[in-house]
N, CA, C and O atoms as a CHARMM CRD file, in Angstrom:
* protein
*
  292
    1    1 MET  N     58.77600  85.45300 114.53100 PROA 1      0.00000
    2    1 MET  CA    59.14100  84.90200 115.81600 PROA 1      0.00000
    3    1 MET  C     60.66800  84.86200 115.91800 PROA 1      0.00000
    4    1 MET  O     61.33500  84.24100 115.09000 PROA 1      0.00000
    5    2 THR  N     61.20200  85.51200 116.91200 PROA 2      0.00000
    6    2 THR  CA    62.64600  85.50400 117.10600 PROA 2      0.00000
    7    2 THR  C     63.00500  84.48300 118.17400 PROA 2      0.00000
    8    2 THR  O     62.28400  84.26500 119.14800 PROA 2      0.00000
    9    3 ARG  N     64.13000  83.88600 117.94500 PROA 3      0.00000
   10    3 ARG  CA    64.60200  82.86700 118.87300 PROA 3      0.00000
   11    3 ARG  C     65.83900  83.37100 119.58400 PROA 3      0.00000
   12    3 ARG  O     66.77900  83.83400 118.93800 PROA 3      0.00000
   13    4 GLU  N     65.85600  83.28900 120.89100 PROA 4      0.00000
   14    4 GLU  CA    66.98900  83.77500 121.67000 PROA 4      0.00000
   15    4 GLU  C     68.17200  82.82900 121.53300 PROA 4      0.00000
   16    4 GLU  O     68.01400  81.60800 121.54000 PROA 4      0.00000
   17    5 ASN  N     69.35500  83.40900 121.41000 PROA 5      0.00000
   18    5 ASN  CA    70.57400  82.62500 121.29200 PROA 5      0.00000
   19    5 ASN  C     71.01600  82.19700 122.69000 PROA 5      0.00000
   20    5 ASN  O     71.54300  83.00500 123.45500 PROA 5      0.00000
   21    6 GLN  N     70.80400  80.95300 123.01200 PROA 6      0.00000
   22    6 GLN  CA    71.13000  80.44800 124.35000 PROA 6      0.00000
   23    6 GLN  C     72.63000  80.31300 124.57300 PROA 6      0.00000
   24    6 GLN  O     73.08700  80.29300 125.71600 PROA 6      0.00000
   25    7 LEU  N     73.38900  80.22100 123.50900 PROA 7      0.00000
   26    7 LEU  CA    74.84000  80.06900 123.65100 PROA 7      0.00000
   27    7 LEU  C     75.55400  81.39800 123.87500 PROA 7      0.00000
   28    7 LEU  O     76.72600  81.41400 124.25300 PROA 7      0.00000
   29    8 ALA  N     74.86200  82.50900 123.64500 PROA 8      0.00000
   30    8 ALA  CA    75.49200  83.81500 123.79000 PROA 8      0.00000
   31    8 ALA  C     75.93000  84.08800 125.22500 PROA 8      0.00000
   32    8 ALA  O     76.86700  84.85400 125.45600 PROA 8      0.00000
   33    9 ALA  N     75.25900  83.46700 126.18500 PROA 9      0.00000
   34    9 ALA  CA    75.59400  83.69100 127.59000 PROA 9      0.00000
   35    9 ALA  C     76.86100  82.95600 128.02600 PROA 9      0.00000
   36    9 ALA  O     77.44400  83.28800 129.05900 PROA 9      0.00000
   37   10 LEU  N     77.28900  81.96900 127.25600 PROA 10     0.00000
   38   10 LEU  CA    78.47400  81.19700 127.62000 PROA 10     0.00000
   39   10 LEU  C     79.74600  81.99200 127.33700 PROA 10     0.00000
   40   10 LEU  O     79.81300  82.74100 126.36200 PROA 10     0.00000
   41   11 SER  N     80.74600  81.82600 128.18600 PROA 11     0.00000
   42   11 SER  CA    82.04400  82.43000 127.90600 PROA 11     0.00000
   43   11 SER  C     82.69600  81.65400 126.75600 PROA 11     0.00000
   44   11 SER  O     82.23100  80.58000 126.37500 PROA 11     0.00000
   45   12 ASP  N     83.76500  82.20700 126.21800 PROA 12     0.00000
   46   12 ASP  CA    84.45200  81.52500 125.11500 PROA 12     0.00000
   47   12 ASP  C     84.94700  80.14600 125.54000 PROA 12     0.00000
   48   12 ASP  O     84.79700  79.17200 124.80200 PROA 12     0.00000
   49   13 ASN  N     85.53400  80.06800 126.72400 PROA 13     0.00000
   50   13 ASN  CA    86.04500  78.78200 127.20900 PROA 13     0.00000
   51   13 ASN  C     84.92100  77.78000 127.44600 PROA 13     0.00000
   52   13 ASN  O     85.05900  76.60100 127.12300 PROA 13     0.00000
   53   14 ASP  N     83.81000  78.24800 128.01200 PROA 14     0.00000
   54   14 ASP  CA    82.67500  77.35300 128.24700 PROA 14     0.00000
   55   14 ASP  C     82.06200  76.87300 126.93900 PROA 14     0.00000
   56   14 ASP  O     81.62000  75.72900 126.83200 PROA 14     0.00000
   57   15 LEU  N     82.04000  77.74700 125.95600 PROA 15     0.00000
   58   15 LEU  CA    81.49800  77.36800 124.65100 PROA 15     0.00000
   59   15 LEU  C     82.33300  76.25600 124.01300 PROA 15     0.00000
   60   15 LEU  O     81.78400  75.29400 123.47700 PROA 15     0.00000
   61   16 VAL  N     83.64300  76.38900 124.07100 PROA 16     0.00000
   62   16 VAL  CA    84.53000  75.36500 123.50800 PROA 16     0.00000
   63   16 VAL  C     84.39000  74.05700 124.27800 PROA 16     0.00000
   64   16 VAL  O     84.36800  72.97800 123.68500 PROA 16     0.00000
   65   17 ALA  N     84.29600  74.15800 125.59500 PROA 17     0.00000
   66   17 ALA  CA    84.14400  72.94300 126.41000 PROA 17     0.00000
   67   17 ALA  C     82.82300  72.25000 126.11700 PROA 17     0.00000
   68   17 ALA  O     82.77500  71.02300 126.02800 PROA 17     0.00000
   69   18 ALA  N     81.75600  73.01700 125.96700 PROA 18     0.00000
   70   18 ALA  CA    80.45400  72.41600 125.65500 PROA 18     0.00000
   71   18 ALA  C     80.46700  71.79000 124.27200 PROA 18     0.00000
   72   18 ALA  O     79.84800  70.74900 124.05500 PROA 18     0.00000
   73   19 HSD  N     81.17300  72.42200 123.32800 PROA 19     0.00000
   74   19 HSD  CA    81.27600  71.85500 121.97800 PROA 19     0.00000
   75   19 HSD  C     82.05400  70.53900 122.00100 PROA 19     0.00000
   76   19 HSD  O     81.73900  69.61900 121.24600 PROA 19     0.00000
   77   20 ALA  N     83.05600  70.44800 122.85400 PROA 20     0.00000
   78   20 ALA  CA    83.83400  69.21300 122.95100 PROA 20     0.00000
   79   20 ALA  C     82.96700  68.05400 123.42700 PROA 20     0.00000
   80   20 ALA  O     83.18700  66.90500 123.04400 PROA 20     0.00000
   81   21 ILE  N     81.99000  68.35900 124.25700 PROA 21     0.00000
   82   21 ILE  CA    81.09700  67.31300 124.75800 PROA 21     0.00000
   83   21 ILE  C     80.05800  66.92400 123.71100 PROA 21     0.00000
   84   21 ILE  O     79.74600  65.74300 123.55800 PROA 21     0.00000
   85   22 GLN  N     79.52000  67.91200 122.98800 PROA 22     0.00000
   86   22 GLN  CA    78.47200  67.67100 121.98900 PROA 22     0.00000
   87   22 GLN  C     78.97900  68.09000 120.61000 PROA 22     0.00000
   88   22 GLN  O     78.46700  69.04700 120.03000 PROA 22     0.00000
   89   23 ALA  N     79.94500  67.40800 120.09500 PROA 23     0.00000
   90   23 ALA  CA    80.62900  67.82700 118.86700 PROA 23     0.00000
   91   23 ALA  C     79.72500  67.83700 117.63900 PROA 23     0.00000
   92   23 ALA  O     80.01000  68.56200 116.68600 PROA 23     0.00000
   93   24 VAL  N     78.65700  67.06800 117.63000 PROA 24     0.00000
   94   24 VAL  CA    77.80400  67.01200 116.44200 PROA 24     0.00000
   95   24 VAL  C     76.80900  68.16800 116.37400 PROA 24     0.00000
   96   24 VAL  O     76.10800  68.30600 115.37200 PROA 24     0.00000
   97   25 ASN  N     76.73100  68.98600 117.39200 PROA 25     0.00000
   98   25 ASN  CA    75.79200  70.10000 117.42400 PROA 25     0.00000
   99   25 ASN  C     76.41600  71.30200 116.71600 PROA 25     0.00000
  100   25 ASN  O     77.36600  71.89600 117.22400 PROA 25     0.00000
  101   26 ASN  N     75.89100  71.65900 115.55400 PROA 26     0.00000
  102   26 ASN  CA    76.46000  72.74500 114.74700 PROA 26     0.00000
  103   26 ASN  C     76.18700  74.12700 115.31500 PROA 26     0.00000
  104   26 ASN  O     76.78800  75.10200 114.86400 PROA 26     0.00000
  105   27 HSD  N     75.29800  74.23800 116.29000 PROA 27     0.00000
  106   27 HSD  CA    75.02300  75.55200 116.87500 PROA 27     0.00000
  107   27 HSD  C     76.25300  76.11700 117.57100 PROA 27     0.00000
  108   27 HSD  O     76.43100  77.33300 117.62400 PROA 27     0.00000
  109   28 PHE  N     77.09200  75.25600 118.09800 PROA 28     0.00000
  110   28 PHE  CA    78.31300  75.71400 118.74900 PROA 28     0.00000
  111   28 PHE  C     79.25700  76.34500 117.72100 PROA 28     0.00000
  112   28 PHE  O     79.84700  77.39600 117.97300 PROA 28     0.00000
  113   29 ILE  N     79.39100  75.70300 116.57500 PROA 29     0.00000
  114   29 ILE  CA    80.25500  76.24100 115.51200 PROA 29     0.00000
  115   29 ILE  C     79.69700  77.57300 115.02100 PROA 29     0.00000
  116   29 ILE  O     80.45600  78.51800 114.80700 PROA 29     0.00000
  117   30 SER  N     78.39700  77.65700 114.84200 PROA 30     0.00000
  118   30 SER  CA    77.77700  78.90700 114.38900 PROA 30     0.00000
  119   30 SER  C     78.04600  80.03900 115.38100 PROA 30     0.00000
  120   30 SER  O     78.36100  81.15800 114.97800 PROA 30     0.00000
  121   31 GLU  N     77.92400  79.75100 116.66600 PROA 31     0.00000
  122   31 GLU  CA    78.17300  80.77700 117.68000 PROA 31     0.00000
  123   31 GLU  C     79.63900  81.18000 117.68400 PROA 31     0.00000
  124   31 GLU  O     79.94500  82.36400 117.82800 PROA 31     0.00000
  125   32 MET  N     80.55000  80.22900 117.53100 PROA 32     0.00000
  126   32 MET  CA    81.98200  80.55000 117.49100 PROA 32     0.00000
  127   32 MET  C     82.29300  81.43600 116.28600 PROA 32     0.00000
  128   32 MET  O     83.05900  82.39300 116.39900 PROA 32     0.00000
  129   33 LEU  N     81.70400  81.12100 115.13900 PROA 33     0.00000
  130   33 LEU  CA    81.94000  81.92800 113.94000 PROA 33     0.00000
  131   33 LEU  C     81.34600  83.32800 114.08600 PROA 33     0.00000
  132   33 LEU  O     81.94000  84.30500 113.63100 PROA 33     0.00000
  133   34 ARG  N     80.17100  83.42800 114.72300 PROA 34     0.00000
  134   34 ARG  CA    79.55300  84.73000 114.94800 PROA 34     0.00000
  135   34 ARG  C     80.44200  85.59200 115.83500 PROA 34     0.00000
  136   34 ARG  O     80.63100  86.77700 115.55900 PROA 34     0.00000
  137   35 ARG  N     80.98800  85.00800 116.89200 PROA 35     0.00000
  138   35 ARG  CA    81.88000  85.75400 117.78400 PROA 35     0.00000
  139   35 ARG  C     83.16000  86.15500 117.07000 PROA 35     0.00000
  140   35 ARG  O     83.66100  87.26500 117.25000 PROA 35     0.00000
  141   36 HSD  N     83.68400  85.24700 116.26300 PROA 36     0.00000
  142   36 HSD  CA    84.91500  85.54900 115.50700 PROA 36     0.00000
  143   36 HSD  C     84.67400  86.71000 114.55400 PROA 36     0.00000
  144   36 HSD  O     85.51400  87.60100 114.43200 PROA 36     0.00000
  145   37 LYS  N     83.53000  86.70300 113.87900 PROA 37     0.00000
  146   37 LYS  CA    83.19100  87.77700 112.94400 PROA 37     0.00000
  147   37 LYS  C     83.07900  89.11000 113.67900 PROA 37     0.00000
  148   37 LYS  O     83.58500  90.12400 113.19800 PROA 37     0.00000
  149   38 ASN  N     82.43500  89.12000 114.81800 PROA 38     0.00000
  150   38 ASN  CA    82.28100  90.35500 115.58400 PROA 38     0.00000
  151   38 ASN  C     83.62700  90.89900 116.05300 PROA 38     0.00000
  152   38 ASN  O     83.87300  92.10200 115.97200 PROA 38     0.00000
  153   39 VAL  N     84.48600  90.02800 116.53600 PROA 39     0.00000
  154   39 VAL  CA    85.80800  90.47300 117.00300 PROA 39     0.00000
  155   39 VAL  C     86.64400  90.95600 115.82400 PROA 39     0.00000
  156   39 VAL  O     87.37400  91.94000 115.94600 PROA 39     0.00000
  157   40 SER  N     86.54500  90.27700 114.68600 PROA 40     0.00000
  158   40 SER  CA    87.29700  90.69100 113.50000 PROA 40     0.00000
  159   40 SER  C     86.85300  92.07500 113.03100 PROA 40     0.00000
  160   40 SER  O     87.68400  92.88800 112.62600 PROA 40     0.00000
  161   41 GLU  N     85.55800  92.34600 113.08300 PROA 41     0.00000
  162   41 GLU  CA    85.05800  93.66700 112.69900 PROA 41     0.00000
  163   41 GLU  C     85.57600  94.73900 113.65300 PROA 41     0.00000
  164   41 GLU  O     85.94300  95.82900 113.21500 PROA 41     0.00000
  165   42 ASP  N     85.61000  94.44100 114.94800 PROA 42     0.00000
  166   42 ASP  CA    86.13000  95.39300 115.92800 PROA 42     0.00000
  167   42 ASP  C     87.60200  95.70100 115.66700 PROA 42     0.00000
  168   42 ASP  O     88.01400  96.86100 115.69600 PROA 42     0.00000
  169   43 ILE  N     88.38300  94.67000 115.41300 PROA 43     0.00000
  170   43 ILE  CA    89.81200  94.86600 115.13900 PROA 43     0.00000
  171   43 ILE  C     89.99100  95.65900 113.85000 PROA 43     0.00000
  172   43 ILE  O     90.85000  96.53800 113.77400 PROA 43     0.00000
  173   44 GLY  N     89.19100  95.35600 112.84400 PROA 44     0.00000
  174   44 GLY  CA    89.26500  96.08600 111.58300 PROA 44     0.00000
  175   44 GLY  C     88.99600  97.57000 111.74500 PROA 44     0.00000
  176   44 GLY  O     89.66400  98.40100 111.13000 PROA 44     0.00000
  177   45 ARG  N     88.01000  97.90300 112.57800 PROA 45     0.00000
  178   45 ARG  CA    87.72000  99.31900 112.84000 PROA 45     0.00000
  179   45 ARG  C     88.86600  99.98300 113.60300 PROA 45     0.00000
  180   45 ARG  O     89.15000 101.16000 113.38000 PROA 45     0.00000
  181   46 ARG  N     89.51600  99.26100 114.48300 PROA 46     0.00000
  182   46 ARG  CA    90.59800  99.84200 115.28300 PROA 46     0.00000
  183   46 ARG  C     91.84600 100.11200 114.45300 PROA 46     0.00000
  184   46 ARG  O     92.54800 101.08900 114.71200 PROA 46     0.00000
  185   47 ILE  N     92.14200  99.27600 113.46600 PROA 47     0.00000
  186   47 ILE  CA    93.38300  99.45800 112.70500 PROA 47     0.00000
  187   47 ILE  C     93.16200 100.19800 111.38900 PROA 47     0.00000
  188   47 ILE  O     94.05900 100.23200 110.54700 PROA 47     0.00000
  189   48 TRP  N     91.98500 100.78800 111.19900 PROA 48     0.00000
  190   48 TRP  CA    91.70800 101.51400 109.96800 PROA 48     0.00000
  191   48 TRP  C     92.71500 102.63900 109.75800 PROA 48     0.00000
  192   48 TRP  O     93.23400 102.81100 108.65500 PROA 48     0.00000
  193   49 TRP  N     92.99400 103.40800 110.81400 PROA 49     0.00000
  194   49 TRP  CA    93.94600 104.51300 110.69700 PROA 49     0.00000
  195   49 TRP  C     95.34800 104.01700 110.41100 PROA 49     0.00000
  196   49 TRP  O     96.08800 104.66200 109.66900 PROA 49     0.00000
  197   50 LEU  N     95.72600 102.89200 110.98100 PROA 50     0.00000
  198   50 LEU  CA    97.04100 102.32100 110.69900 PROA 50     0.00000
  199   50 LEU  C     97.14500 101.95500 109.21700 PROA 50     0.00000
  200   50 LEU  O     98.16700 102.21500 108.58300 PROA 50     0.00000
  201   51 ASN  N     96.09800 101.35900 108.67200 PROA 51     0.00000
  202   51 ASN  CA    96.11100 101.01000 107.25200 PROA 51     0.00000
  203   51 ASN  C     96.23100 102.25100 106.37900 PROA 51     0.00000
  204   51 ASN  O     96.96200 102.24800 105.38900 PROA 51     0.00000
  205   52 LEU  N     95.51800 103.30400 106.74100 PROA 52     0.00000
  206   52 LEU  CA    95.59100 104.55200 105.97300 PROA 52     0.00000
  207   52 LEU  C     97.00000 105.15100 106.04300 PROA 52     0.00000
  208   52 LEU  O     97.54500 105.58600 105.02900 PROA 52     0.00000
  209   53 PHE  N     97.58000 105.17000 107.23700 PROA 53     0.00000
  210   53 PHE  CA    98.94000 105.68200 107.39600 PROA 53     0.00000
  211   53 PHE  C     99.93100 104.87900 106.55200 PROA 53     0.00000
  212   53 PHE  O    100.78300 105.45500 105.87500 PROA 53     0.00000
  213   54 LEU  N     99.82100 103.56000 106.59200 PROA 54     0.00000
  214   54 LEU  CA   100.73500 102.71900 105.81700 PROA 54     0.00000
  215   54 LEU  C    100.55900 102.93800 104.31300 PROA 54     0.00000
  216   54 LEU  O    101.53300 102.88200 103.56200 PROA 54     0.00000
  217   55 LEU  N     99.33100 103.18500 103.87400 PROA 55     0.00000
  218   55 LEU  CA    99.09400 103.47900 102.45700 PROA 55     0.00000
  219   55 LEU  C     99.80100 104.77300 102.06000 PROA 55     0.00000
  220   55 LEU  O    100.49800 104.81000 101.04700 PROA 55     0.00000
  221   56 PHE  N     99.62500 105.83800 102.85500 PROA 56     0.00000
  222   56 PHE  CA   100.28800 107.10300 102.54500 PROA 56     0.00000
  223   56 PHE  C    101.80400 106.97400 102.60800 PROA 56     0.00000
  224   56 PHE  O    102.51100 107.54500 101.77800 PROA 56     0.00000
  225   57 PHE  N    102.30200 106.23300 103.58000 PROA 57     0.00000
  226   57 PHE  CA   103.73400 106.02100 103.71100 PROA 57     0.00000
  227   57 PHE  C    104.28000 105.28600 102.48300 PROA 57     0.00000
  228   57 PHE  O    105.35200 105.63000 101.98300 PROA 57     0.00000
  229   58 THR  N    103.56100 104.29400 102.00300 PROA 58     0.00000
  230   58 THR  CA   103.97800 103.54200 100.81900 PROA 58     0.00000
  231   58 THR  C    103.97300 104.42700  99.57800 PROA 58     0.00000
  232   58 THR  O    104.88600 104.34600  98.75600 PROA 58     0.00000
  233   59 VAL  N    102.96700 105.25800  99.43700 PROA 59     0.00000
  234   59 VAL  CA   102.89600 106.17700  98.29700 PROA 59     0.00000
  235   59 VAL  C    104.05000 107.18600  98.36900 PROA 59     0.00000
  236   59 VAL  O    104.64600 107.52200  97.34600 PROA 59     0.00000
  237   60 ALA  N    104.36100 107.66400  99.57000 PROA 60     0.00000
  238   60 ALA  CA   105.47900 108.61000  99.72500 PROA 60     0.00000
  239   60 ALA  C    106.80300 107.96100  99.34600 PROA 60     0.00000
  240   60 ALA  O    107.62000 108.58100  98.66500 PROA 60     0.00000
  241   61 ILE  N    107.02400 106.73600  99.77400 PROA 61     0.00000
  242   61 ILE  CA   108.26300 106.03200  99.42200 PROA 61     0.00000
  243   61 ILE  C    108.33700 105.80800  97.91100 PROA 61     0.00000
  244   61 ILE  O    109.39900 105.97000  97.31000 PROA 61     0.00000
  245   62 ALA  N    107.21300 105.43800  97.29900 PROA 62     0.00000
  246   62 ALA  CA   107.19800 105.24800  95.83900 PROA 62     0.00000
  247   62 ALA  C    107.50400 106.57100  95.13100 PROA 62     0.00000
  248   62 ALA  O    108.23900 106.60000  94.14400 PROA 62     0.00000
  249   63 GLY  N    106.93200 107.66600  95.64500 PROA 63     0.00000
  250   63 GLY  CA   107.20800 108.97800  95.04900 PROA 63     0.00000
  251   63 GLY  C    108.66000 109.37500  95.18200 PROA 63     0.00000
  252   63 GLY  O    109.25500 109.87100  94.22500 PROA 63     0.00000
  253   64 LEU  N    109.24100 109.16700  96.34300 PROA 64     0.00000
  254   64 LEU  CA   110.66100 109.49200  96.53300 PROA 64     0.00000
  255   64 LEU  C    111.55400 108.61100  95.67100 PROA 64     0.00000
  256   64 LEU  O    112.56500 109.07600  95.14400 PROA 64     0.00000
  257   65 THR  N    111.19000 107.35600  95.52500 PROA 65     0.00000
  258   65 THR  CA   111.94900 106.45100  94.65300 PROA 65     0.00000
  259   65 THR  C    111.89300 106.93700  93.20700 PROA 65     0.00000
  260   65 THR  O    112.90100 106.92800  92.50100 PROA 65     0.00000
  261   66 PHE  N    110.70800 107.36000  92.77300 PROA 66     0.00000
  262   66 PHE  CA   110.55900 107.89900  91.41800 PROA 66     0.00000
  263   66 PHE  C    111.45200 109.12200  91.22000 PROA 66     0.00000
  264   66 PHE  O    112.12700 109.24300  90.19700 PROA 66     0.00000
  265   67 VAL  N    111.45500 110.02100  92.19100 PROA 67     0.00000
  266   67 VAL  CA   112.28400 111.22600  92.09000 PROA 67     0.00000
  267   67 VAL  C    113.76400 110.84200  92.04100 PROA 67     0.00000
  268   67 VAL  O    114.51100 111.41500  91.24700 PROA 67     0.00000
  269   68 GLN  N    114.20200 109.90200  92.85500 PROA 68     0.00000
  270   68 GLN  CA   115.59700 109.46300  92.85100 PROA 68     0.00000
  271   68 GLN  C    115.99900 108.87000  91.50200 PROA 68     0.00000
  272   68 GLN  O    117.07900 109.15700  90.98600 PROA 68     0.00000
  273   69 VAL  N    115.13000 108.05000  90.94400 PROA 69     0.00000
  274   69 VAL  CA   115.46000 107.34700  89.69200 PROA 69     0.00000
  275   69 VAL  C    115.47500 108.31300  88.51900 PROA 69     0.00000
  276   69 VAL  O    116.39000 108.25500  87.69700 PROA 69     0.00000
  277   70 TRP  N    114.50300 109.18800  88.41800 PROA 70     0.00000
  278   70 TRP  CA   114.38900 110.02600  87.24700 PROA 70     0.00000
  279   70 TRP  C    115.20800 111.31300  87.30200 PROA 70     0.00000
  280   70 TRP  O    115.50500 111.89400  86.25800 PROA 70     0.00000
  281   71 PHE  N    115.57600 111.76500  88.49400 PROA 71     0.00000
  282   71 PHE  CA   116.26100 113.04500  88.59100 PROA 71     0.00000
  283   71 PHE  C    117.66100 112.95300  89.18000 PROA 71     0.00000
  284   71 PHE  O    118.18200 113.94600  89.68900 PROA 71     0.00000
  285   72 HSD  N    118.27600 111.77800  89.11900 PROA 72     0.00000
  286   72 HSD  CA   119.63900 111.67800  89.62600 PROA 72     0.00000
  287   72 HSD  C    120.61700 112.14100  88.54900 PROA 72     0.00000
  288   72 HSD  O    120.28300 112.13400  87.36500 PROA 72     0.00000
  289   73 ASP  N    121.80300 112.53700  88.94700 PROA 73     0.00000
  290   73 ASP  CA   122.78600 113.06200  87.99000 PROA 73     0.00000
  291   73 ASP  C    123.50400 111.97500  87.28600 PROA 73     0.00000
  292   73 ASP  O    124.36500 112.24500  86.44800 PROA 73     0.00000
């Protein structure tokens, strides 16, 4: 038996406002964490290429530094 998430229909602002009224209800916190996790995953997928570029850039700088240190006159 699956249970429908009734809080999913609320906007972020409405969810926070409803939580302020019923602070002891943990379902609001669970929904906020679920939304945060989903947004974090989306951002992570979007910046994957940036992370890869920065990794290669860092390796290139380390390689050039090695060449400068070991092969200078």
